Structures are given as C-alpha cells and as structure tokens.
C-alpha positions in Angstrom: -86.2 153.0 -69.7 -85.2 150.8 -66.8 -87.0 147.5 -66.1 -87.8 147.2 -62.4 -88.3 143.5 -62.7 -84.6 142.9 -63.6 -82.6 141.6 -60.7 -78.9 142.2 -60.3 -77.0 139.4 -61.9 -74.3 137.8 -59.7 -71.4 136.3 -61.6 -69.3 133.4 -60.3 -66.1 134.6 -58.6 -63.0 134.9 -60.7 -60.2 132.8 -59.5 -56.9 133.0 -61.2 -56.5 129.2 -61.2 -60.0 127.6 -60.9 -61.7 129.9 -63.5 -60.2 127.8 -66.3 -62.6 125.1 -67.2 -59.9 122.4 -67.5 -58.5 123.2 -64.1 -62.0 123.4 -62.6 -62.7 119.9 -64.0 -59.4 118.6 -62.7 -60.1 119.9 -59.2 -63.7 118.7 -59.3 -62.5 115.1 -60.2 -59.9 115.2 -57.4 -62.3 116.8 -54.9 -64.5 113.8 -55.4 -62.0 111.0 -55.9 -58.9 112.4 -54.0 -56.5 110.9 -56.5 -56.3 109.8 -60.1 -53.6 108.5 -62.5 -52.4 110.8 -65.3 -53.6 108.6 -68.2 -57.1 108.2 -66.8 -57.4 111.9 -66.2 -56.1 112.6 -69.7 -58.7 110.3 -71.2 -61.5 111.8 -69.1 -60.7 115.3 -70.1 -59.8 114.5 -73.7 -56.5 116.4 -73.5 -53.0 116.0 -74.9 -50.4 115.0 -72.4 -48.7 118.4 -72.9 -51.9 120.4 -72.3 -52.8 118.3 -69.2 -49.2 118.7 -67.9 -49.4 122.5 -68.3 -52.6 122.7 -66.2 -51.3 120.3 -63.6 -48.2 122.4 -63.2 -50.2 125.5 -62.6 -52.2 123.7 -59.9 -49.1 122.2 -58.4 -47.3 125.6 -58.3 -50.1 126.9 -56.2 -50.1 124.0 -53.8 -53.4 122.5 -54.8 -52.2 119.2 -56.0 -49.1 116.9 -55.8 -47.9 114.3 -58.3 -46.2 111.1 -57.3 -44.4 109.0 -60.0 -44.4 105.2 -59.5 -44.1 102.0 -61.5 -47.4 100.2 -62.3 -47.0 96.9 -64.1 -43.5 97.8 -65.1 -44.7 101.1 -66.6 -44.1 104.5 -65.1 -47.3 106.3 -64.1 -48.1 109.6 -62.3 -50.7 109.7 -59.6 -52.2 113.1 -59.0 -53.5 113.9 -55.4 -55.4 116.9 -54.1 -53.8 118.6 -51.2 -55.4 119.9 -48.0 -54.9 123.4 -49.4 -56.5 122.4 -52.7 -59.5 120.8 -51.0 -60.1 123.8 -48.8 -59.6 126.3 -51.5 -61.8 124.5 -54.0 -64.5 123.9 -51.3 -64.6 127.7 -50.7 -64.9 128.3 -54.5 -67.8 125.8 -54.8 -69.5 127.4 -51.8 -69.4 130.8 -53.6 -71.1 129.1 -56.6 -73.7 127.5 -54.3 -74.5 130.9 -52.8 -75.2 132.3 -56.2 -77.4 129.4 -57.2 -79.4 129.7 -54.0 -80.4 133.2 -55.1 -81.7 132.1 -58.4 -85.4 131.5 -58.8 -86.1 128.5 -61.1 
C-alpha cells in the first residue's frame, strides 16, 4: 500500500572527491579561510599526519588545492591553499546541497 503523503527523497550529489567527510571538511575550511597550515588543519580534524596527507594528495591530484612548504620560526611547515578550480567546484557542490535543503519543509 503506497503512502501518497510521502515525497520523493533527494539525496546529496555523489562526488568522487567531496563525498568523503574528511575531504568535505578540508574543502569547507579552505573555502572559508582560503589557506591553513598543515598542523592546524591536522588538529582541527583530529587526524594523523599520514591520513591527512592522503586526503590532501587526492585533493591536490584533482587540482582543488596547492601546498607550499616554507620555514616558520626555523621549522618547516606546509600551507594549504584552495585553488580557483577548488573554490568553483566546491561552490557548485554546496549549491546542489542548498537546492535540496530549500525543498525540505521544516
């Protein structure tokens, strides 16, 4: 017996890169702040350096971020930046979420 009151459920779009929660969070942080150092990002996300490096490499391979290594107070550090492609692609992904949310009655 079908329920006529049930609306079709829209799911968020699947994206081979952004659908991973860690990568989504990385991109969200960079979308807002434009850049962040590796150690601060690692602490914010509570990840091991190896795990974070893996996710950053996937984002970098797709052209969404760049990483610049530099010395800060005599210690090497990596600064992660969002690229124009990353900003545009993530903005489109967020817009797709927004469209779904606008259809929901609260």
